[in-house]
VOPAGU-2260 file (C-alpha; in pm, 1 decimal, decimal comma):
REM VOPAGU-2260
SITE   aa  ch    i         X         Y         Z
SITE  MET   A    0   -2458,9    3171,0    6854,5
SITE  SER   A    1   -2344,6    3084,0    6474,8
SITE  THR   A    2   -2089,5    2837,2    6452,8
SITE  THR   A    3   -1748,7    2855,4    6259,1
SITE  ALA   A    4   -1843,9    2665,6    5982,0
SITE  GLU   A    5   -2164,3    2897,4    5954,8
SITE  ARG   A    6   -1985,4    3203,6    5947,3
SITE  PRO   A    7   -1782,0    3193,4    5624,0
SITE  GLN   A    8   -2127,1    3094,5    5456,1
SITE  ARG   A    9   -2296,2    3385,5    5587,6
SITE  GLU   A   10   -2046,7    3622,5    5499,0
SITE  LYS   A   11   -2015,5    3502,3    5159,0
SITE  GLY   A   12   -2230,2    3698,0    4926,9
SITE  PRO   A   13   -2448,5    3596,9    4634,6
SITE  ALA   A   14   -2275,8    3479,3    4336,8
SITE  PRO   A   15   -2233,7    3718,7    4087,4
SITE  GLN   A   16   -2470,3    3728,5    3783,8
SITE  LEU   A   17   -2325,7    3731,6    3448,9
SITE  ASP   A   18   -2459,5    3967,5    3167,9
SITE  PRO   A   19   -2663,0    3767,6    2942,8
SITE  ARG   A   20   -2448,0    3862,9    2637,6
SITE  GLU   A   21   -2119,1    3737,7    2845,1
SITE  ARG   A   22   -2311,7    3422,0    2882,9
SITE  GLU   A   23   -2394,8    3379,8    2524,7
SITE  ARG   A   24   -2019,0    3456,7    2424,2
SITE  LEU   A   25   -1890,6    3192,2    2668,3
SITE  GLU   A   26   -2136,3    2923,2    2544,4
SITE  HIS   A   27   -2036,8    3033,6    2190,9
SITE  ALA   A   28   -1690,2    2993,5    2284,3
SITE  PHE   A   29   -1709,2    2633,7    2448,9
SITE  ARG   A   30   -1940,1    2532,3    2158,9
SITE  ILE   A   31   -1676,0    2563,1    1892,2
SITE  PRO   A   32   -1409,1    2345,0    2033,5
SITE  ARG   A   33   -1710,9    2082,2    2079,0
SITE  MET   A   34   -1829,4    2112,3    1729,8
SITE  ARG   A   35   -1461,0    2068,8    1608,8
SITE  PHE   A   36   -1407,2    1782,0    1865,3
SITE  LEU   A   37   -1728,9    1572,7    1689,7
SITE  LEU   A   38   -1665,8    1656,2    1355,8
SITE  GLY   A   39   -1291,0    1528,9    1427,0
SITE  ILE   A   40   -1414,8    1215,6    1571,4
SITE  ALA   A   41   -1678,6    1161,9    1262,6
SITE  VAL   A   42   -1354,0    1234,9    1007,8
SITE  ALA   A   43   -1158,4     966,4    1175,5
SITE  ILE   A   44   -1408,1     713,4    1193,9
SITE  VAL   A   45   -1475,7     754,8     810,7
SITE  VAL   A   46   -1102,0     754,7     723,9
SITE  LEU   A   47   -1076,5     448,0     961,4
SITE  VAL   A   48   -1345,8     256,4     784,1
SITE  TRP   A   49   -1209,5     377,7     441,6
SITE  SER   A   50    -868,4     232,0     555,9
SITE  PHE   A   51    -999,6     -99,3     655,9
SITE  HIS   A   52   -1195,3    -142,2     342,3
SITE  GLY   A   53    -909,1     -36,0      92,3
SITE  ALA   A   54    -642,0    -255,6     309,9
SITE  GLU   A   55    -855,9    -554,3     282,8
SITE  PHE   A   56    -849,8    -615,9     639,7
SITE  ASN   A   57   -1081,8    -930,2     705,6
SITE  PHE   A   58   -1128,5   -1070,2    1074,1
SITE  ALA   A   59   -1310,4   -1389,4     923,7
SITE  LYS   A   60    -977,1   -1464,9     732,8
SITE  LEU   A   61    -773,7   -1399,2    1031,6
SITE  ALA   A   62    -977,0   -1637,6    1225,3
SITE  ASP   A   63    -954,2   -1895,3     933,1
SITE  GLY   A   64    -565,9   -1842,4     925,2
SITE  ALA   A   65    -540,0   -1902,5    1291,4
SITE  VAL   A   66    -496,6   -2263,1    1252,1
SITE  ASN   A   67    -207,9   -2224,6    1023,3
SITE  ILE   A   68     -15,5   -1980,5    1255,7
SITE  THR   A   69     -82,9   -2247,2    1522,6
SITE  GLU   A   70      81,2   -2506,6    1327,6
SITE  PHE   A   71     365,1   -2275,3    1220,1
SITE  LEU   A   72     446,7   -2187,8    1596,6
SITE  GLY   A   73     415,2   -2579,0    1686,4
SITE  ARG   A   74     714,7   -2625,9    1403,2
SITE  LEU   A   75     954,8   -2371,3    1608,0
SITE  PHE   A   76     955,5   -2625,5    1903,7
SITE  PRO   A   77    1173,3   -2737,2    2061,8
SITE  PRO   A   78    1444,9   -2472,7    1976,5
SITE  ASP   A   79    1788,8   -2612,7    1848,9
SITE  PHE   A   80    2082,3   -2449,6    2011,3
SITE  SER   A   81    2327,4   -2706,3    1859,3
SITE  ASP   A   82    2482,2   -2389,4    1658,5
SITE  PHE   A   83    2470,2   -2168,7    1949,7
SITE  GLY   A   84    2839,7   -2044,2    1913,9
SITE  THR   A   85    2749,9   -1914,7    1553,9
SITE  ILE   A   86    2430,7   -1743,9    1670,1
SITE  VAL   A   87    2614,9   -1551,6    1939,8
SITE  ALA   A   88    2891,9   -1463,6    1702,7
SITE  LEU   A   89    2631,4   -1320,0    1457,0
SITE  LEU   A   90    2442,8   -1119,4    1712,0
SITE  ILE   A   91    2768,3    -973,2    1835,9
SITE  GLU   A   92    2845,5    -861,5    1489,4
SITE  THR   A   93    2474,5    -725,9    1475,3
SITE  LEU   A   94    2546,3    -533,8    1802,6
SITE  GLN   A   95    2869,4    -366,6    1672,2
SITE  MET   A   96    2712,9    -284,4    1347,1
SITE  ALA   A   97    2415,7     -97,1    1555,2
SITE  ILE   A   98    2681,6      62,0    1801,2
SITE  VAL   A   99    2873,1     215,6    1503,1
SITE  GLY   A  100    2574,3     290,6    1297,5
SITE  THR   A  101    2429,9     476,5    1587,9
SITE  VAL   A  102    2695,0     666,2    1659,8
SITE  LEU   A  103    2754,6     768,3    1303,0
SITE  GLY   A  104    2424,6     846,2    1254,9
SITE  ALA   A  105    2357,4    1052,7    1538,9
SITE  VAL   A  106    2654,4    1255,3    1460,5
SITE  PHE   A  107    2551,6    1324,8    1089,3
SITE  SER   A  108    2184,9    1361,0    1200,8
SITE  LEU   A  109    2285,5    1629,0    1438,4
SITE  VAL   A  110    2464,5    1818,0    1183,4
SITE  VAL   A  111    2177,3    1814,8     970,0
SITE  ALA   A  112    1943,9    1888,3    1248,7
SITE  PHE   A  113    2132,9    2209,6    1315,0
SITE  GLY   A  114    2008,1    2308,8     974,2
SITE  ALA   A  115    1676,6    2180,4    1038,2
SITE  ALA   A  116    1569,3    2354,5    1351,2
SITE  SER   A  117    1377,2    2668,9    1262,7
SITE  ASN   A  118    1498,5    2864,2    1538,5
SITE  ILE   A  119    1866,2    2832,3    1464,4
SITE  ALA   A  120    1893,5    2803,6    1093,2
SITE  PRO   A  121    1808,1    3089,6     816,2
SITE  LYS   A  122    1525,1    2963,8     566,6
SITE  TRP   A  123    1787,9    2911,5     277,9
SITE  VAL   A  124    1936,7    2641,3     496,9
SITE  TYR   A  125    1634,9    2522,4     668,6
SITE  TYR   A  126    1407,7    2401,6     367,8
SITE  PRO   A  127    1710,1    2199,7     194,7
SITE  CYS   A  128    1766,2    2060,1     521,0
SITE  ARG   A  129    1398,4    1935,5     598,2
SITE  TRP   A  130    1374,4    1827,2     228,3
SITE  LEU   A  131    1668,7    1601,2     250,9
SITE  MET   A  132    1550,8    1415,2     544,2
SITE  ASN   A  133    1199,2    1377,3     376,1
SITE  ILE   A  134    1393,1    1220,5      85,5
SITE  ILE   A  135    1597,3    1002,7     314,8
SITE  ARG   A  136    1301,9     899,1     548,2
SITE  SER   A  137    1078,2     818,2     240,9
SITE  VAL   A  138    1311,3     552,3     135,8
SITE  PRO   A  139    1314,8     205,7     312,4
SITE  ASP   A  140    1668,4     104,1     464,1
SITE  LEU   A  141    1669,5    -198,0     274,8
SITE  VAL   A  142    1689,8     -15,6     -58,2
SITE  PHE   A  143    1970,7     176,8      98,6
SITE  ALA   A  144    2153,3    -178,6     197,4
SITE  LEU   A  145    2089,8    -302,1    -137,0
SITE  MET   A  146    2290,3      21,1    -274,0
SITE  PHE   A  147    2574,4     -37,1     -41,1
SITE  VAL   A  148    2609,1    -410,6     -88,6
SITE  SER   A  149    2666,2    -331,8    -478,2
SITE  ALA   A  150    2890,2     -51,8    -392,3
SITE  VAL   A  151    3128,7    -221,8    -119,6
SITE  GLY   A  152    3014,6    -595,8    -132,9
SITE  LEU   A  153    2847,5    -807,6     129,6
SITE  GLY   A  154    2927,4    -787,0     476,4
SITE  PRO   A  155    2851,4    -547,2     770,2
SITE  PHE   A  156    2997,2    -251,4     626,5
SITE  ALA   A  157    2726,5    -181,9     399,4
SITE  GLY   A  158    2468,0    -259,1     668,1
SITE  ILE   A  159    2666,5      17,6     862,5
SITE  LEU   A  160    2643,2     297,0     591,9
SITE  ALA   A  161    2262,4     168,8     537,2
SITE  MET   A  162    2180,0     258,0     901,2
SITE  THR   A  163    2395,7     560,7     918,0
SITE  LEU   A  164    2227,9     711,6     610,2
SITE  GLY   A  165    1876,1     589,9     722,3
SITE  SER   A  166    1925,2     747,0    1067,1
SITE  ILE   A  167    1942,7    1070,3     917,3
SITE  GLY   A  168    1593,5    1091,1     778,5
SITE  SER   A  169    1456,2     931,9    1099,5
SITE  ILE   A  170    1638,4    1080,7    1417,5
SITE  GLY   A  171    1747,7    1391,3    1251,0
SITE  LYS   A  172    1384,5    1515,6    1235,9
SITE  VAL   A  173    1327,5    1474,4    1615,1
SITE  PHE   A  174    1655,5    1613,6    1706,8
SITE  ALA   A  175    1554,5    1924,9    1529,1
SITE  GLU   A  176    1230,4    1907,7    1703,1
SITE  ALA   A  177    1389,8    1891,2    2010,4
SITE  MET   A  178    1586,3    2183,3    1950,6
SITE  GLU   A  179    1309,1    2378,8    1843,1
SITE  SER   A  180    1108,4    2320,2    2146,7
SITE  VAL   A  181    1357,9    2460,6    2388,0
SITE  ASP   A  182    1260,5    2789,4    2593,4
SITE  ARG   A  183    1301,7    3108,4    2400,5
SITE  GLY   A  184    1367,7    3297,4    2724,7
SITE  PRO   A  185    1769,4    3201,9    2752,0
SITE  LEU   A  186    1804,5    3261,0    2371,2
SITE  VAL   A  187    1638,5    3615,8    2351,5
SITE  ALA   A  188    1839,0    3721,8    2679,9
SITE  MET   A  189    2154,4    3597,5    2510,4
SITE  GLU   A  190    2091,5    3767,2    2193,6
SITE  ALA   A  191    2023,4    4072,6    2374,3
SITE  VAL   A  192    2372,5    4092,4    2511,8
SITE  GLY   A  193    2532,0    4015,7    2172,6
SITE  ALA   A  194    2597,8    3632,2    2171,1
SITE  SER   A  195    2691,5    3472,0    1831,5
SITE  LYS   A  196    2482,6    3174,3    1687,0
SITE  ARG   A  197    2755,9    2956,0    1786,3
SITE  GLN   A  198    2702,4    3067,7    2172,0
SITE  LEU   A  199    2342,1    3052,1    2091,0
SITE  ILE   A  200    2402,9    2679,0    2032,6
SITE  GLN   A  201    2653,7    2588,6    2262,8
SITE  TYR   A  202    2520,8    2754,3    2568,9
SITE  GLY   A  203    2115,2    2829,8    2507,0
SITE  VAL   A  204    1997,5    2529,4    2294,8
SITE  LEU   A  205    2244,5    2232,0    2351,2
SITE  PRO   A  206    2197,8    2244,3    2736,3
SITE  GLN   A  207    1826,2    2219,9    2734,3
SITE  ALA   A  208    1798,3    2011,8    2433,2
SITE  SER   A  209    2054,3    1725,6    2572,5
SITE  PRO   A  210    1838,2    1521,1    2763,1
SITE  LEU   A  211    1578,3    1476,1    2476,7
SITE  LEU   A  212    1879,2    1434,4    2228,4
SITE  VAL   A  213    2043,2    1148,1    2469,8
SITE  SER   A  214    1690,9     967,8    2498,9
SITE  TYR   A  215    1649,2     968,0    2106,5
SITE  THR   A  216    2009,8     843,7    2067,2
SITE  LEU   A  217    1912,3     552,5    2284,4
SITE  LEU   A  218    1591,0     500,9    2092,5
SITE  LEU   A  219    1776,3     493,4    1772,2
SITE  PHE   A  220    2046,9     233,7    1892,6
SITE  GLU   A  221    1737,3       3,0    1999,0
SITE  GLY   A  222    1596,3      62,5    1641,2
SITE  ASN   A  223    1927,0      -9,1    1482,5
SITE  VAL   A  224    1969,4    -332,1    1661,1
SITE  ARG   A  225    1644,7    -475,9    1500,3
SITE  GLY   A  226    1730,1    -311,4    1189,2
SITE  ALA   A  227    2049,1    -509,0    1184,3
SITE  THR   A  228    1849,4    -810,8    1174,6
SITE  ILE   A  229    1638,3    -712,6     859,3
SITE  LEU   A  230    1951,0    -550,1     674,5
SITE  GLY   A  231    2116,0    -897,6     681,9
SITE  LEU   A  232    1833,8   -1060,6     489,3
SITE  VAL   A  233    2011,7    -889,2     168,5
SITE  GLY   A  234    2363,4    -964,8     246,5
SITE  ALA   A  235    2429,4    -661,2     470,5
SITE  GLY   A  236    2588,7    -871,1     764,4
SITE  GLY   A  237    2437,0    -946,6    1115,9
SITE  ILE   A  238    2222,6   -1239,9    1219,5
SITE  GLY   A  239    1969,5   -1188,6     938,2
SITE  LEU   A  240    2109,0   -1374,3     672,7
SITE  GLU   A  241    2128,4   -1661,5     910,8
SITE  LEU   A  242    1780,9   -1604,3     997,0
SITE  THR   A  243    1674,1   -1640,1     613,2
SITE  THR   A  244    1885,1   -1915,6     573,0
SITE  ALA   A  245    1715,0   -2130,8     840,5
SITE  MET   A  246    1376,4   -2025,5     706,6
SITE  ARG   A  247    1480,5   -2103,8     347,5
SITE  MET   A  248    1605,1   -2460,9     468,3
SITE  TYR   A  249    1299,0   -2496,1     670,7
SITE  ASP   A  250    1512,7   -2548,7    1004,8
SITE  TYR   A  251    1258,9   -2451,3    1233,7
SITE  GLY   A  252    1453,8   -2549,2    1542,5
SITE  HIS   A  253    1757,6   -2320,9    1442,3
SITE  LEU   A  254    1509,5   -2057,7    1354,0
SITE  CYS   A  255    1341,8   -2074,4    1692,6
SITE  ALA   A  256    1674,7   -2050,1    1849,5
SITE  ILE   A  257    1762,9   -1768,5    1670,4
SITE  VAL   A  258    1446,7   -1581,3    1753,1
SITE  ILE   A  259    1471,9   -1631,7    2109,0
SITE  CYS   A  260    1847,7   -1498,7    2104,9
SITE  ILE   A  261    1732,2   -1188,2    1934,6
SITE  ILE   A  262    1440,0   -1149,8    2174,3
SITE  VAL   A  263    1698,5   -1172,9    2488,3
SITE  LEU   A  264    1939,2    -936,4    2327,8
SITE  VAL   A  265    1666,2    -666,3    2234,3
SITE  THR   A  266    1512,7    -704,3    2585,2
SITE  ALA   A  267    1859,9    -631,8    2746,3
SITE  ILE   A  268    1922,8    -356,3    2526,2
SITE  ASP   A  269    1573,5    -221,3    2578,5
SITE  GLN   A  270    1611,2    -241,4    3006,9
SITE  GLY   A  271    1957,7    -100,6    2981,9
SITE  SER   A  272    1828,0     190,2    2770,8
SITE  ALA   A  273    1528,8     232,8    2998,5
SITE  PHE   A  274    1776,1     280,0    3313,5
SITE  ILE   A  275    1992,5     510,2    3156,6
SITE  ARG   A  276    1691,2     724,4    3043,4
SITE  ARG   A  277    1539,1     738,7    3385,8
SITE  ARG   A  278    1895,0     862,7    3501,2
SITE  ILE   A  279    1882,0    1134,5    3266,1
SITE  THR   A  280    1566,9    1280,2    3284,8
């Protein structure tokens, strides 16, 4: 008597044999992606070696400079928290700049993103919006900060304007790509029943893209907090000016205290943003 384990094996017929031409076609289809992959790896290695050489990256020089790095880090300790009140006040100003800059930047970026999404905007709007974002993204935020400092004077207002304008180039692009990645099915169905462009955006695009839009806005806020510390280097408000002053005065204890406070603030914001992103996705 045959066992249950043997019965399916006996009932199972011989494996179908592929036609030689079909087998050759399948082997050729698998061979082409493999060749492309190997070619891509080779090109990437060549580009990487070329970049290392052009950028004068030198491991030996880094090893020689490790002593200087250790010496610099040794000067930072112990941290000096004697001006802790000033540091906290400037960090609060930096946080306020980041909040206002993020809100304004997200709003303006969303408006531009509507024109930069290929599934929403016509071509005569799409290309100018894309070019605008490319131009803004190619200009460093420090240049915008210097421009607004010369226009409105020193202080956080110039930093807010710089962050707002810079956000359009960076976050506006990912906003547009989030809108372009939505499922086309609901949009086609709405178009079939005569929905207007506003209804397509309001009921078809935004509900699908909103989790990504919120997540990207939180990432923008984290980046603006870090960016605000840099904008202060040119007098655009925030903790950056105090940081620069401490470096120029060789006040390493005060510098270390500022860096520690910045790390605590950025870490707290990062954890809060991560919690919110987990809840909305």
